[in-house]
C-alpha positions as CSV (number, residue, x, y, z in Angstrom):
1,M,40.6,16.6,-4.9
2,D,40.3,13.5,-7.1
3,K,37.1,13.1,-9.1
4,P,34.8,10.3,-7.9
5,N,34.8,8.5,-11.2
6,E,38.6,8.8,-11.8
7,S,40.1,5.4,-12.3
8,P,43.1,4.4,-10.2
9,Q,46.5,4.8,-11.7
10,P,48.4,1.6,-12.7
11,G,50.1,0.2,-9.7
12,E,48.1,2.3,-7.2
13,D,46.6,-0.8,-5.6
14,V,50.0,-2.3,-5.3
15,L,51.3,0.8,-3.6
16,K,48.4,0.8,-1.2
17,E,49.1,-2.8,-0.2
18,M,52.8,-2.0,0.2
19,H,51.8,0.9,2.5
20,K,49.7,-1.4,4.6
21,T,52.5,-3.9,4.8
22,F,55.1,-1.4,5.9
23,L,52.7,0.0,8.5
24,E,52.4,-3.5,10.0
25,A,56.1,-4.0,9.9
26,L,56.5,-0.6,11.7
27,R,54.3,-1.8,14.5
28,Q,56.2,-5.0,14.8
29,R,59.4,-3.1,15.4
30,E,57.8,-1.3,18.3
31,Q,56.6,-4.6,19.8
32,E,60.0,-6.2,20.0
33,I,60.7,-4.6,23.4
34,F,60.4,-8.0,25.1
35,S,63.4,-9.3,23.3
36,Y,65.4,-6.4,24.8
37,L,64.2,-7.3,28.3
38,T,65.3,-11.0,27.8
39,T,68.8,-10.0,26.6
40,L,69.3,-7.5,29.3
41,G,68.0,-9.9,32.0
42,L,70.3,-12.7,30.8
43,A,73.4,-10.6,30.7
44,L,72.9,-8.9,34.1
45,G,71.7,-12.1,35.8
46,G,74.7,-14.0,34.5
47,F,77.1,-11.4,35.8
48,A,75.3,-11.2,39.1
49,W,75.9,-15.0,39.5
50,L,79.6,-14.4,38.8
51,M,79.7,-11.6,41.5
52,V,78.2,-14.0,44.0
53,Q,80.8,-16.6,43.2
54,A,83.6,-14.0,43.5
55,A,82.2,-12.9,46.9
56,D,82.3,-16.5,48.3
57,K,85.3,-16.5,50.6
58,Q,85.2,-20.3,51.0
59,H,86.4,-20.9,47.4
60,A,89.1,-19.3,45.4
61,L,88.0,-17.2,42.5
62,D,88.3,-19.1,39.2
63,K,89.8,-16.3,37.2
64,T,89.3,-18.1,33.9
65,L,85.7,-18.8,34.6
66,F,85.2,-15.2,35.7
67,M,87.0,-13.9,32.6
68,F,84.9,-15.8,30.1
69,G,81.7,-15.2,32.1
70,T,82.3,-11.5,32.1
71,F,83.1,-11.5,28.4
72,G,79.9,-13.4,27.7
73,A,77.9,-10.8,29.6
74,L,79.6,-7.9,27.9
75,A,79.2,-9.5,24.5
76,L,75.5,-10.1,25.1
77,L,75.0,-6.5,26.0
78,A,77.0,-5.3,23.0
79,F,74.9,-7.5,20.8
80,G,71.7,-6.0,22.4
81,A,73.0,-2.5,21.7
82,L,73.8,-3.3,18.1
83,Y,70.4,-5.1,17.7
84,A,68.7,-1.9,19.0
85,L,70.6,0.2,16.4
86,S,69.6,-2.3,13.7
87,L,65.9,-2.1,14.6
88,G,66.3,1.7,14.8
89,Y,67.7,1.8,11.3
90,N,64.9,-0.5,10.1
91,Y,62.3,1.8,11.8
92,R,63.7,4.9,10.0
93,Y,63.9,3.0,6.7
94,L,60.2,2.0,7.0
95,T,59.1,5.5,7.8
96,F,61.2,6.8,4.9
97,Q,59.6,4.3,2.5
98,L,56.1,5.0,3.9
99,A,56.6,8.8,3.3
100,K,57.6,8.2,-0.3
101,I,54.6,6.0,-1.0
102,E,52.3,8.6,0.5
103,N,53.9,11.2,-1.8
104,V,53.4,9.0,-4.8
105,L,49.8,8.4,-3.8
106,K,49.4,12.1,-3.0
107,I,47.9,11.5,0.4
108,K,50.6,13.2,2.5
109,T,48.2,16.0,3.4
110,A,46.0,13.5,5.2
111,M,48.9,12.5,7.6
112,L,49.5,14.2,11.0
113,D,51.5,17.4,11.0
114,G,54.4,15.7,12.9
115,W,54.7,12.9,10.4
116,P,57.7,13.4,8.0
117,R,56.5,14.1,4.5
118,T,59.5,15.2,2.4
119,V,63.1,14.1,1.8
120,K,64.2,17.2,3.7
121,D,62.3,16.0,6.8
122,F,64.6,12.9,6.9
123,E,67.8,14.9,6.6
124,K,68.4,14.8,10.4
125,Y,68.4,11.0,10.3
126,A,71.0,11.1,7.5
127,Q,73.1,13.1,9.9
128,K,72.5,10.9,12.9
129,C,70.4,7.8,12.5
130,D,69.7,7.1,16.2
131,P,66.9,4.7,17.4
132,P,63.5,6.1,18.1
133,E,62.0,6.6,21.6
134,I,61.8,3.4,23.7
135,I,64.3,1.5,21.5
136,K,66.8,4.3,22.2
137,V,66.2,3.9,26.0
138,F,67.3,0.3,25.7
139,W,70.3,1.2,23.6
140,Y,71.4,3.5,26.4
141,A,70.7,0.8,29.0
142,F,72.8,-1.8,27.1
143,N,75.7,0.6,26.9
144,A,75.4,1.6,30.5
145,G,75.4,-2.1,31.4
146,I,78.6,-2.6,29.5
147,L,80.2,0.3,31.4
148,L,79.0,-0.9,34.9
149,I,80.0,-4.5,34.4
150,T,83.4,-3.4,33.1
151,V,84.0,-1.3,36.3
152,F,82.7,-3.9,38.8
153,A,84.5,-6.8,37.1
154,A,87.8,-4.9,36.9
155,I,87.6,-4.2,40.6
156,V,86.7,-7.7,41.7
157,S,88.7,-9.9,39.3
158,G,92.1,-8.6,39.9
159,M,92.6,-8.4,36.1
160,P,91.7,-4.8,35.5
161,I,93.7,-4.4,32.3
162,R,92.1,-7.4,30.5
163,I,88.6,-6.6,31.7
164,C,88.9,-2.9,30.8
165,T,90.3,-3.7,27.4
166,M,87.3,-6.0,26.6
167,G,84.8,-3.5,28.0
168,V,86.1,-0.5,26.3
169,A,86.5,-2.3,22.9
170,L,82.9,-3.5,23.0
171,L,81.7,-0.1,24.2
172,I,83.5,1.6,21.2
173,I,81.8,-0.8,18.9
174,S,78.2,-0.5,20.3
175,A,78.2,3.2,21.2
176,G,80.7,4.6,18.6
177,C,81.1,2.4,15.5
178,G,77.5,1.1,15.4
179,P,75.7,4.5,15.2
180,R,78.2,5.7,12.6
181,Y,77.7,2.6,10.5
182,F,73.9,2.8,10.4
183,T,74.0,6.6,9.9
184,R,76.2,6.1,6.9
185,K,73.9,3.3,5.6
186,F,70.8,5.5,5.9
187,R,72.6,8.5,4.4
188,G,73.4,6.3,1.4
189,L,69.6,5.8,0.8
190,W,68.7,9.4,1.5
191,V,71.2,11.1,-0.9
192,R,69.8,9.1,-3.8
193,E,66.2,10.2,-3.3
194,H,65.5,13.0,-5.7
195,S,62.3,11.8,-7.3
196,W,60.2,13.2,-4.5
197,E,61.1,16.8,-5.7
198,S,59.5,16.2,-9.0
199,I,56.3,14.9,-7.3
200,E,56.1,17.9,-5.0
201,K,56.6,20.3,-7.9
202,E,54.0,18.6,-9.9
203,E,51.5,19.0,-7.0
204,V,52.3,22.7,-6.7
205,Q,51.9,23.3,-10.4
206,S,48.5,21.4,-10.4
207,G,47.3,23.5,-7.5
208,K,47.3,20.7,-4.9
């Protein structure tokens, strides 16, 4: 336990301010759910309009319009999925940075037991940097939307090869390449963090 009259270490106030800033940024990531609802609604609403036009027997289906409209809906969903992955990476990055600041300030014992404290605790995200909780739900929803639109559009349009090619390509990007990219990006940060070990050893040697 620190002595009451112990003066703060140089830069300690800066670290505390950084900790506060990162916490606020973390809450903002969680509050961006409404942007997902807007993107999901636009994509599904636009495709629903296309399906209504295709079901209208009084007018011939404009395949060019249907093709570009379907691609627009699929691209919007793929963008939403990649955006969710980006926010998920940003969330993991912020928690990683917060944990390091807490180690430097030697306040990690004040955090909840479930809060990650060490470099080792973040190893699972270096293996698979998937989005947290509700963000992950929307990532699944975007990918499911891509799959469903691809299936329905391929059946209705009479252009199954073109539609399936677009849908599968975007699904590979959003559900395959995207997670691998952000996992590799987070792993690049994680593998370079060795300074925490010296902090933890110092605490053990000092009896903390």
